[in-house]
PARO-960570 format. One line per field, with one value per atom (N, C-alpha, C): chain; x, y, z; atom name; residue number from 1; residue in three letters. Coordinates in nm, 3 decimals, decimal comma. Each point is the difference from the previous one (the first is absolute). Layout:
vextor = [A | ...]
x = [X | ...]
y = [Y | ...]
z = [Z | ...]
mitor = [CA | ...]
bagu = [NUM | ...]
tigu = [ALA | ...]
This chain:
vextor = [A | A | A | A | A | A | A | A | A | A | A | A | A | A | A | A | A | A | A | A | A | A | A | A | A | A | A | A | A | A | A | A | A | A | A | A | A | A | A | A | A | A | A | A | A | A | A | A | A | A | A | A | A | A | A | A | A | A | A | A | A | A | A | A | A | A | A | A | A | A | A | A | A | A | A | A | A | A | A | A | A | A | A | A | A | A | A | A | A | A | A | A | A | A | A | A | A | A | A | A | A | A | A | A | A | A | A | A | A | A | A | A | A | A | A | A | A | A | A | A | A | A | A | A | A | A | A | A | A | A | A | A | A | A | A | A | A | A | A | A | A | A | A | A | A | A | A | A | A | A | A | A | A | A | A | A | A | A | A | A | A | A | A | A | A | A | A | A | A | A | A | A | A | A | A | A | A | A | A | A | A | A | A | A | A | A | A | A | A | A | A | A | A | A | A | A | A | A | A | A | A | A | A | A | A | A | A | A | A | A | A | A | A | A | A | A | A | A | A | A | A | A | A | A | A | A | A | A | A | A | A | A | A | A | A | A | A | A | A | A | A | A | A | A | A | A | A | A | A | A | A | A | A | A | A | A | A | A | A | A | A | A | A | A | A | A | A | A | A | A | A | A | A | A | A | A | A | A | A | A | A | A | A | A | A | A | A | A | A | A | A | A | A | A | A | A | A | A | A | A | A | A | A | A | A | A | A | A | A | A | A | A | A | A | A | A | A | A | A | A | A | A | A | A | A | A | A | A | A | A | A | A | A | A | A | A | A | A | A | A | A | A | A | A | A | A | A | A | A | A | A | A | A | A | A | A | A | A | A | A | A | A | A | A | A | A | A | A | A | A | A | A | A | A | A]
x = [-4,217 | 0,012 | -0,002 | 0,096 | 0,004 | -0,100 | -0,073 | -0,088 | 0,054 | -0,003 | 0,064 | -0,098 | 0,007 | -0,086 | 0,085 | 0,006 | 0,077 | -0,087 | 0,066 | -0,067 | 0,102 | -0,048 | 0,088 | 0,019 | -0,058 | 0,012 | -0,080 | 0,019 | -0,073 | 0,059 | -0,045 | 0,045 | 0,099 | 0,116 | 0,103 | 0,067 | 0,049 | 0,073 | 0,142 | 0,058 | 0,139 | 0,089 | 0,094 | 0,087 | -0,052 | -0,125 | -0,060 | 0,033 | -0,064 | 0,028 | -0,131 | 0,009 | -0,108 | 0,062 | -0,074 | 0,043 | -0,108 | 0,037 | -0,091 | 0,019 | -0,110 | 0,003 | -0,060 | 0,047 | -0,054 | -0,017 | -0,125 | -0,030 | -0,020 | 0,066 | -0,004 | -0,066 | -0,073 | -0,053 | 0,071 | 0,008 | 0,070 | 0,121 | 0,018 | 0,104 | 0,140 | 0,013 | 0,132 | 0,054 | -0,071 | 0,044 | 0,144 | 0,036 | 0,133 | 0,111 | -0,035 | 0,100 | 0,027 | -0,077 | -0,001 | 0,065 | 0,069 | 0,037 | -0,128 | -0,001 | -0,114 | 0,045 | -0,088 | 0,034 | -0,110 | 0,040 | -0,092 | 0,020 | -0,110 | 0,000 | -0,095 | 0,006 | -0,094 | -0,035 | -0,117 | -0,045 | -0,068 | 0,059 | -0,057 | -0,092 | -0,095 | -0,092 | 0,075 | -0,035 | 0,061 | 0,138 | 0,048 | 0,134 | -0,006 | 0,108 | 0,008 | 0,030 | -0,037 | 0,030 | 0,152 | 0,054 | 0,144 | 0,038 | 0,118 | 0,055 | 0,038 | -0,025 | 0,038 | 0,105 | -0,033 | 0,091 | -0,034 | 0,098 | -0,022 | 0,079 | -0,048 | 0,064 | 0,002 | 0,110 | 0,013 | -0,089 | -0,014 | -0,090 | 0,036 | 0,130 | 0,044 | 0,003 | -0,010 | 0,016 | 0,145 | 0,091 | 0,141 | 0,054 | -0,071 | 0,043 | -0,113 | 0,038 | -0,099 | 0,056 | -0,091 | 0,040 | -0,099 | 0,054 | -0,085 | 0,021 | -0,105 | 0,013 | 0,079 | 0,075 | 0,082 | -0,084 | -0,123 | -0,083 | -0,041 | 0,010 | -0,048 | 0,110 | 0,118 | 0,110 | 0,025 | 0,021 | 0,026 | -0,124 | -0,115 | -0,125 | -0,100 | -0,002 | -0,094 | 0,074 | -0,070 | 0,056 | -0,102 | 0,040 | -0,086 | 0,038 | -0,100 | 0,024 | -0,110 | 0,018 | -0,102 | 0,001 | -0,115 | -0,014 | -0,068 | 0,078 | -0,056 | -0,095 | 0,020 | -0,092 | -0,139 | -0,006 | -0,128 | -0,043 | 0,075 | -0,033 | -0,019 | 0,094 | -0,015 | 0,130 | -0,013 | 0,113 | -0,039 | 0,098 | -0,025 | 0,087 | -0,045 | 0,078 | -0,009 | 0,107 | 0,008 | 0,049 | -0,079 | 0,032 | 0,020 | 0,120 | 0,034 | 0,036 | 0,000 | 0,037 | -0,074 | -0,130 | -0,080 | -0,002 | -0,006 | -0,001 | -0,128 | -0,043 | -0,119 | 0,013 | 0,120 | 0,019 | -0,011 | -0,015 | -0,028 | -0,148 | -0,083 | -0,143 | -0,027 | -0,073 | -0,027 | -0,087 | -0,048 | -0,058 | 0,116 | 0,011 | 0,108 | -0,055 | 0,074 | -0,038 | 0,109 | -0,040 | 0,096 | -0,024 | 0,104 | -0,009 | 0,097 | -0,034 | 0,086 | 0,098 | 0,125 | 0,102 | 0,036 | -0,070 | 0,030 | 0,145 | 0,070 | 0,140 | 0,096 | -0,050 | 0,086 | 0,109 | 0,117 | 0,098 | -0,051 | 0,043 | -0,060 | 0,038 | 0,097 | 0,039 | -0,089 | -0,099 | -0,094 | -0,104 | -0,012 | -0,086 | -0,117 | -0,008 | -0,108 | -0,132 | -0,102 | -0,128 | -0,056 | 0,024 | -0,055 | 0,053 | 0,109 | 0,060 | -0,062 | -0,086 | -0,060 | -0,147 | -0,043 | -0,140 | -0,019 | -0,110 | -0,110 | 0,025 | -0,102 | 0,003 | -0,114 | 0,022 | -0,109 | -0,082 | -0,101 | -0,089 | 0,053 | 0,101 | 0,062 | -0,056 | 0,081 | -0,041 | 0,052 | -0,085 | 0,033 | 0,086 | 0,109 | 0,083 | 0,001 | -0,040 | -0,002 | 0,084 | 0,098 | 0,089 | -0,025 | -0,043 | -0,030 | 0,122 | 0,013 | 0,116 | -0,027]
y = [-5,854 | 0,006 | -0,143 | -0,030 | -0,130 | -0,003 | -0,110 | -0,023 | -0,120 | 0,010 | -0,099 | -0,058 | -0,132 | -0,068 | -0,097 | 0,024 | -0,087 | -0,112 | -0,110 | -0,112 | -0,077 | -0,090 | -0,089 | 0,035 | 0,109 | 0,033 | -0,094 | 0,014 | -0,085 | 0,007 | -0,094 | -0,010 | -0,115 | 0,027 | -0,102 | 0,017 | -0,109 | 0,007 | 0,050 | 0,058 | 0,044 | -0,117 | 0,029 | -0,103 | -0,065 | 0,028 | -0,058 | 0,076 | -0,042 | 0,058 | 0,033 | 0,098 | 0,035 | 0,042 | -0,018 | 0,049 | 0,092 | 0,124 | 0,098 | 0,005 | 0,022 | 0,015 | 0,134 | 0,053 | 0,124 | -0,021 | 0,000 | -0,019 | 0,136 | 0,019 | 0,129 | -0,013 | 0,100 | 0,010 | 0,113 | -0,007 | 0,105 | -0,054 | 0,049 | -0,053 | 0,039 | 0,103 | 0,051 | -0,052 | -0,094 | -0,052 | -0,046 | -0,074 | -0,060 | 0,103 | 0,125 | 0,105 | 0,076 | -0,029 | 0,084 | -0,064 | 0,082 | -0,037 | -0,021 | -0,100 | -0,026 | -0,003 | 0,045 | 0,005 | -0,057 | -0,045 | -0,038 | 0,097 | 0,042 | 0,089 | -0,058 | 0,053 | -0,042 | 0,117 | -0,011 | 0,104 | -0,065 | 0,019 | -0,050 | 0,107 | -0,040 | 0,099 | 0,111 | 0,122 | 0,114 | 0,036 | -0,069 | 0,027 | 0,042 | 0,061 | 0,039 | -0,122 | 0,012 | -0,105 | -0,007 | -0,122 | -0,015 | -0,099 | 0,025 | -0,084 | -0,137 | -0,104 | -0,136 | -0,055 | 0,003 | -0,058 | 0,054 | -0,005 | 0,040 | -0,091 | -0,010 | -0,086 | 0,073 | -0,014 | 0,065 | -0,067 | 0,063 | -0,051 | -0,141 | -0,032 | -0,132 | -0,102 | 0,048 | -0,090 | -0,020 | 0,063 | -0,021 | 0,077 | 0,103 | 0,079 | 0,007 | -0,013 | 0,004 | 0,084 | 0,059 | 0,085 | -0,019 | -0,010 | -0,031 | 0,102 | 0,021 | 0,074 | -0,085 | 0,066 | -0,073 | -0,094 | 0,040 | -0,078 | -0,135 | -0,017 | -0,124 | -0,076 | 0,059 | -0,068 | -0,137 | -0,098 | -0,139 | -0,075 | 0,069 | -0,070 | 0,004 | 0,111 | 0,018 | -0,009 | -0,049 | -0,007 | 0,052 | 0,098 | 0,052 | -0,066 | -0,030 | -0,059 | 0,044 | -0,028 | 0,036 | -0,101 | -0,009 | -0,083 | 0,088 | 0,055 | 0,094 | -0,068 | -0,128 | -0,073 | -0,009 | 0,004 | -0,007 | 0,136 | 0,104 | 0,134 | 0,002 | -0,063 | -0,013 | 0,026 | 0,051 | 0,017 | -0,065 | -0,056 | -0,079 | 0,049 | -0,030 | 0,025 | -0,123 | -0,076 | -0,116 | 0,048 | -0,024 | 0,048 | -0,119 | -0,016 | -0,109 | 0,057 | -0,086 | 0,038 | 0,126 | -0,002 | 0,119 | 0,031 | 0,130 | 0,050 | 0,081 | 0,014 | 0,082 | 0,142 | 0,054 | 0,135 | 0,010 | -0,114 | 0,001 | 0,020 | -0,001 | 0,020 | 0,136 | -0,001 | 0,124 | -0,033 | 0,102 | -0,015 | 0,014 | -0,096 | -0,001 | 0,043 | 0,090 | 0,054 | -0,024 | -0,029 | 0,008 | 0,129 | 0,047 | 0,127 | 0,001 | 0,076 | 0,012 | 0,116 | -0,029 | 0,104 | 0,058 | -0,040 | 0,053 | -0,024 | 0,105 | -0,010 | 0,031 | 0,001 | 0,032 | -0,104 | 0,041 | -0,100 | -0,067 | -0,120 | -0,076 | 0,053 | 0,088 | 0,055 | 0,112 | 0,037 | 0,105 | -0,062 | 0,051 | -0,064 | 0,086 | 0,124 | 0,089 | -0,042 | -0,026 | -0,043 | 0,098 | 0,128 | 0,100 | -0,007 | -0,073 | -0,015 | -0,114 | -0,078 | -0,117 | 0,028 | -0,045 | 0,017 | -0,078 | -0,076 | -0,014 | -0,105 | -0,019 | -0,093 | -0,100 | -0,115 | -0,092 | 0,038 | -0,083 | 0,031 | -0,050 | -0,085 | -0,051 | -0,134 | -0,074 | -0,127 | -0,006 | -0,042 | 0,001 | -0,121 | 0,025 | -0,105 | 0,020 | -0,104 | 0,005 | -0,114 | 0,033 | -0,100 | -0,003 | -0,114 | -0,015 | -0,052 | 0,042 | -0,042 | -0,129]
z = [-1,967 | 0,146 | 0,057 | 0,087 | 0,065 | 0,114 | 0,011 | 0,114 | 0,077 | 0,133 | 0,085 | 0,101 | 0,019 | 0,096 | 0,081 | 0,133 | 0,090 | 0,053 | 0,037 | 0,064 | 0,081 | 0,084 | 0,074 | 0,147 | 0,044 | 0,141 | 0,088 | 0,130 | 0,093 | 0,139 | 0,083 | 0,139 | 0,011 | 0,060 | 0,013 | 0,136 | 0,054 | 0,126 | -0,024 | 0,103 | -0,008 | -0,041 | -0,091 | -0,052 | -0,128 | -0,033 | -0,119 | -0,126 | -0,109 | -0,131 | -0,072 | -0,087 | -0,092 | -0,132 | -0,107 | -0,131 | -0,055 | -0,019 | -0,058 | -0,150 | -0,069 | -0,146 | -0,038 | -0,109 | -0,055 | -0,150 | -0,043 | -0,142 | -0,065 | -0,111 | -0,069 | -0,135 | -0,036 | -0,135 | -0,071 | -0,131 | -0,072 | -0,073 | -0,118 | -0,087 | 0,042 | 0,082 | 0,033 | 0,133 | 0,063 | 0,130 | -0,003 | -0,103 | -0,004 | -0,014 | -0,024 | -0,015 | 0,130 | 0,103 | 0,119 | 0,122 | 0,077 | 0,136 | 0,081 | 0,085 | 0,087 | 0,145 | 0,087 | 0,141 | 0,088 | 0,118 | 0,107 | 0,116 | 0,057 | 0,116 | 0,104 | 0,120 | 0,103 | 0,090 | 0,061 | 0,092 | 0,119 | 0,116 | 0,124 | 0,058 | 0,086 | 0,059 | 0,072 | -0,028 | 0,066 | -0,048 | -0,104 | -0,051 | -0,145 | -0,045 | -0,140 | -0,088 | -0,125 | -0,096 | -0,018 | 0,000 | -0,011 | -0,109 | -0,053 | -0,105 | 0,055 | -0,081 | 0,038 | -0,098 | -0,129 | -0,100 | -0,137 | -0,090 | -0,139 | -0,092 | -0,123 | -0,099 | -0,134 | -0,071 | -0,130 | -0,104 | -0,114 | -0,103 | -0,044 | -0,001 | -0,045 | 0,113 | 0,123 | 0,114 | 0,040 | -0,072 | 0,027 | 0,119 | 0,042 | 0,115 | 0,102 | 0,127 | 0,108 | 0,114 | 0,075 | 0,111 | 0,113 | 0,123 | 0,116 | 0,111 | 0,076 | 0,124 | 0,099 | 0,087 | 0,098 | 0,085 | 0,031 | 0,090 | -0,057 | -0,132 | -0,061 | -0,073 | -0,008 | -0,070 | 0,062 | -0,084 | 0,039 | 0,043 | 0,005 | 0,034 | -0,115 | -0,075 | -0,110 | -0,133 | -0,102 | -0,135 | -0,100 | -0,079 | -0,106 | -0,131 | -0,081 | -0,131 | -0,095 | -0,127 | -0,098 | -0,113 | -0,066 | -0,119 | -0,104 | -0,090 | -0,097 | -0,097 | -0,023 | -0,089 | 0,062 | 0,133 | 0,071 | 0,054 | -0,035 | 0,050 | 0,151 | 0,071 | 0,144 | 0,073 | 0,120 | 0,091 | 0,133 | 0,068 | 0,120 | 0,116 | 0,119 | 0,120 | 0,090 | 0,003 | 0,089 | 0,136 | 0,103 | 0,133 | 0,093 | 0,051 | 0,091 | 0,137 | 0,098 | 0,138 | 0,043 | -0,022 | 0,029 | 0,149 | 0,028 | 0,137 | 0,021 | 0,126 | 0,025 | -0,056 | 0,000 | -0,052 | -0,151 | -0,068 | -0,144 | -0,030 | 0,105 | -0,018 | -0,064 | -0,112 | -0,074 | -0,121 | -0,064 | -0,134 | -0,099 | -0,089 | -0,098 | -0,136 | -0,064 | -0,129 | -0,103 | -0,122 | -0,109 | -0,077 | -0,063 | -0,071 | -0,116 | -0,099 | -0,118 | 0,018 | -0,024 | 0,006 | -0,135 | -0,103 | -0,133 | -0,037 | -0,038 | -0,041 | 0,115 | 0,123 | 0,113 | 0,019 | 0,046 | 0,043 | 0,128 | 0,027 | 0,109 | 0,137 | 0,009 | 0,128 | 0,050 | -0,077 | 0,041 | 0,090 | 0,124 | 0,098 | 0,044 | -0,044 | 0,042 | -0,062 | 0,081 | -0,056 | -0,102 | 0,019 | -0,090 | -0,141 | -0,019 | -0,133 | -0,079 | 0,066 | -0,064 | -0,032 | -0,112 | -0,041 | -0,130 | -0,012 | 0,093 | 0,108 | 0,085 | 0,112 | -0,010 | 0,060 | 0,019 | 0,122 | 0,029 | 0,113 | 0,132 | -0,004 | 0,121 | 0,045 | 0,074 | 0,059 | 0,142 | 0,093 | 0,142 | 0,036 | 0,071 | 0,058 | 0,150 | 0,072 | 0,146 | 0,053 | 0,083 | 0,058 | 0,150 | 0,048 | 0,142 | 0,074 | 0,125 | 0,080 | 0,075]
mitor = [N | CA | C | N | CA | C | N | CA | C | N | CA | C | N | CA | C | N | CA | C | N | CA | C | N | CA | C | N | CA | C | N | CA | C | N | CA | C | N | CA | C | N | CA | C | N | CA | C | N | CA | C | N | CA | C | N | CA | C | N | CA | C | N | CA | C | N | CA | C | N | CA | C | N | CA | C | N | CA | C | N | CA | C | N | CA | C | N | CA | C | N | CA | C | N | CA | C | N | CA | C | N | CA | C | N | CA | C | N | CA | C | N | CA | C | N | CA | C | N | CA | C | N | CA | C | N | CA | C | N | CA | C | N | CA | C | N | CA | C | N | CA | C | N | CA | C | N | CA | C | N | CA | C | N | CA | C | N | CA | C | N | CA | C | N | CA | C | N | CA | C | N | CA | C | N | CA | C | N | CA | C | N | CA | C | N | CA | C | N | CA | C | N | CA | C | N | CA | C | N | CA | C | N | CA | C | N | CA | C | N | CA | C | N | CA | C | N | CA | C | N | CA | C | N | CA | C | N | CA | C | N | CA | C | N | CA | C | N | CA | C | N | CA | C | N | CA | C | N | CA | C | N | CA | C | N | CA | C | N | CA | C | N | CA | C | N | CA | C | N | CA | C | N | CA | C | N | CA | C | N | CA | C | N | CA | C | N | CA | C | N | CA | C | N | CA | C | N | CA | C | N | CA | C | N | CA | C | N | CA | C | N | CA | C | N | CA | C | N | CA | C | N | CA | C | N | CA | C | N | CA | C | N | CA | C | N | CA | C | N | CA | C | N | CA | C | N | CA | C | N | CA | C | N | CA | C | N | CA | C | N | CA | C | N | CA | C | N | CA | C | N | CA | C | N | CA | C | N | CA | C | N | CA | C | N | CA | C | N | CA | C | N | CA | C | N | CA | C | N | CA | C | N | CA | C | N | CA | C | N | CA | C | N | CA | C | N | CA | C | N | CA | C | N | CA | C | N | CA | C | N | CA | C | N | CA | C]
bagu = [1 | 1 | 1 | 2 | 2 | 2 | 3 | 3 | 3 | 4 | 4 | 4 | 5 | 5 | 5 | 6 | 6 | 6 | 7 | 7 | 7 | 8 | 8 | 8 | 9 | 9 | 9 | 10 | 10 | 10 | 11 | 11 | 11 | 12 | 12 | 12 | 13 | 13 | 13 | 14 | 14 | 14 | 15 | 15 | 15 | 16 | 16 | 16 | 17 | 17 | 17 | 18 | 18 | 18 | 19 | 19 | 19 | 20 | 20 | 20 | 21 | 21 | 21 | 22 | 22 | 22 | 23 | 23 | 23 | 24 | 24 | 24 | 25 | 25 | 25 | 26 | 26 | 26 | 27 | 27 | 27 | 28 | 28 | 28 | 29 | 29 | 29 | 30 | 30 | 30 | 31 | 31 | 31 | 32 | 32 | 32 | 33 | 33 | 33 | 34 | 34 | 34 | 35 | 35 | 35 | 36 | 36 | 36 | 37 | 37 | 37 | 38 | 38 | 38 | 39 | 39 | 39 | 40 | 40 | 40 | 41 | 41 | 41 | 42 | 42 | 42 | 43 | 43 | 43 | 44 | 44 | 44 | 45 | 45 | 45 | 46 | 46 | 46 | 47 | 47 | 47 | 48 | 48 | 48 | 49 | 49 | 49 | 50 | 50 | 50 | 51 | 51 | 51 | 52 | 52 | 52 | 53 | 53 | 53 | 54 | 54 | 54 | 55 | 55 | 55 | 56 | 56 | 56 | 57 | 57 | 57 | 58 | 58 | 58 | 59 | 59 | 59 | 60 | 60 | 60 | 61 | 61 | 61 | 62 | 62 | 62 | 63 | 63 | 63 | 64 | 64 | 64 | 65 | 65 | 65 | 66 | 66 | 66 | 67 | 67 | 67 | 68 | 68 | 68 | 69 | 69 | 69 | 70 | 70 | 70 | 71 | 71 | 71 | 72 | 72 | 72 | 73 | 73 | 73 | 74 | 74 | 74 | 75 | 75 | 75 | 76 | 76 | 76 | 77 | 77 | 77 | 78 | 78 | 78 | 79 | 79 | 79 | 80 | 80 | 80 | 81 | 81 | 81 | 82 | 82 | 82 | 83 | 83 | 83 | 84 | 84 | 84 | 85 | 85 | 85 | 86 | 86 | 86 | 87 | 87 | 87 | 88 | 88 | 88 | 89 | 89 | 89 | 90 | 90 | 90 | 91 | 91 | 91 | 92 | 92 | 92 | 93 | 93 | 93 | 94 | 94 | 94 | 95 | 95 | 95 | 96 | 96 | 96 | 97 | 97 | 97 | 98 | 98 | 98 | 99 | 99 | 99 | 100 | 100 | 100 | 101 | 101 | 101 | 102 | 102 | 102 | 103 | 103 | 103 | 104 | 104 | 104 | 105 | 105 | 105 | 106 | 106 | 106 | 107 | 107 | 107 | 108 | 108 | 108 | 109 | 109 | 109 | 110 | 110 | 110 | 111 | 111 | 111 | 112 | 112 | 112 | 113 | 113 | 113 | 114 | 114 | 114 | 115 | 115 | 115 | 116 | 116 | 116 | 117 | 117 | 117 | 118 | 118 | 118 | 119 | 119 | 119 | 120 | 120 | 120 | 121 | 121 | 121 | 122 | 122 | 122 | 123 | 123 | 123 | 124 | 124 | 124 | 125 | 125 | 125]
tigu = [GLN | GLN | GLN | VAL | VAL | VAL | GLN | GLN | GLN | LEU | LEU | LEU | VAL | VAL | VAL | GLU | GLU | GLU | SER | SER | SER | GLY | GLY | GLY | GLY | GLY | GLY | GLY | GLY | GLY | LEU | LEU | LEU | VAL | VAL | VAL | GLN | GLN | GLN | ALA | ALA | ALA | GLY | GLY | GLY | GLY | GLY | GLY | SER | SER | SER | LEU | LEU | LEU | ARG | ARG | ARG | LEU | LEU | LEU | SER | SER | SER | CYS | CYS | CYS | ALA | ALA | ALA | ALA | ALA | ALA | SER | SER | SER | GLY | GLY | GLY | ARG | ARG | ARG | THR | THR | THR | PHE | PHE | PHE | SER | SER | SER | SER | SER | SER | PHE | PHE | PHE | THR | THR | THR | MET | MET | MET | GLY | GLY | GLY | TRP | TRP | TRP | PHE | PHE | PHE | ARG | ARG | ARG | GLN | GLN | GLN | ALA | ALA | ALA | PRO | PRO | PRO | GLY | GLY | GLY | LYS | LYS | LYS | GLU | GLU | GLU | ARG | ARG | ARG | GLU | GLU | GLU | PHE | PHE | PHE | VAL | VAL | VAL | ALA | ALA | ALA | ALA | ALA | ALA | ILE | ILE | ILE | SER | SER | SER | TRP | TRP | TRP | SER | SER | SER | GLY | GLY | GLY | GLY | GLY | GLY | SER | SER | SER | LYS | LYS | LYS | TYR | TYR | TYR | TYR | TYR | TYR | ALA | ALA | ALA | ASP | ASP | ASP | ALA | ALA | ALA | VAL | VAL | VAL | THR | THR | THR | ASP | ASP | ASP | ARG | ARG | ARG | PHE | PHE | PHE | THR | THR | THR | ILE | ILE | ILE | SER | SER | SER | ARG | ARG | ARG | ASP | ASP | ASP | ASN | ASN | ASN | ALA | ALA | ALA | LYS | LYS | LYS | ASN | ASN | ASN | SER | SER | SER | VAL | VAL | VAL | TYR | TYR | TYR | LEU | LEU | LEU | GLN | GLN | GLN | MET | MET | MET | ASN | ASN | ASN | SER | SER | SER | LEU | LEU | LEU | LYS | LYS | LYS | PRO | PRO | PRO | GLU | GLU | GLU | ASP | ASP | ASP | THR | THR | THR | ALA | ALA | ALA | VAL | VAL | VAL | TYR | TYR | TYR | TYR | TYR | TYR | CYS | CYS | CYS | ALA | ALA | ALA | SER | SER | SER | GLY | GLY | GLY | GLY | GLY | GLY | ARG | ARG | ARG | LEU | LEU | LEU | PRO | PRO | PRO | ILE | ILE | ILE | GLY | GLY | GLY | VAL | VAL | VAL | THR | THR | THR | ALA | ALA | ALA | PRO | PRO | PRO | GLY | GLY | GLY | ARG | ARG | ARG | TYR | TYR | TYR | ASP | ASP | ASP | PRO | PRO | PRO | TRP | TRP | TRP | GLY | GLY | GLY | GLN | GLN | GLN | GLY | GLY | GLY | THR | THR | THR | GLN | GLN | GLN | VAL | VAL | VAL | THR | THR | THR | VAL | VAL | VAL | SER | SER | SER | SER | SER | SER]
């Protein structure tokens, strides 16, 4: 079973950048699709980005395309989310999750398991 721990969240002004990291334990990490999701207060958890096991394929939600970049380093058992040009509406708890053998176009949170504990991102205007 993969265990996931996110880090890198914080408070940033609009227009700023943050880089989130997700450290995974487990020998099968490098075989799995990985995803980033977020959940704002009072809203449902939503898909942000996903990356294939090799890193060769990536998929983004429309709201973050051209601003966020997902990447992974299988040698370090880690996946990253570089967030640029942040907006107040990006404020949320960000989670990484394992998609197992899912294709990267699957965006439903219920298809991903397990999850990390989340890291708070707050963007001030």
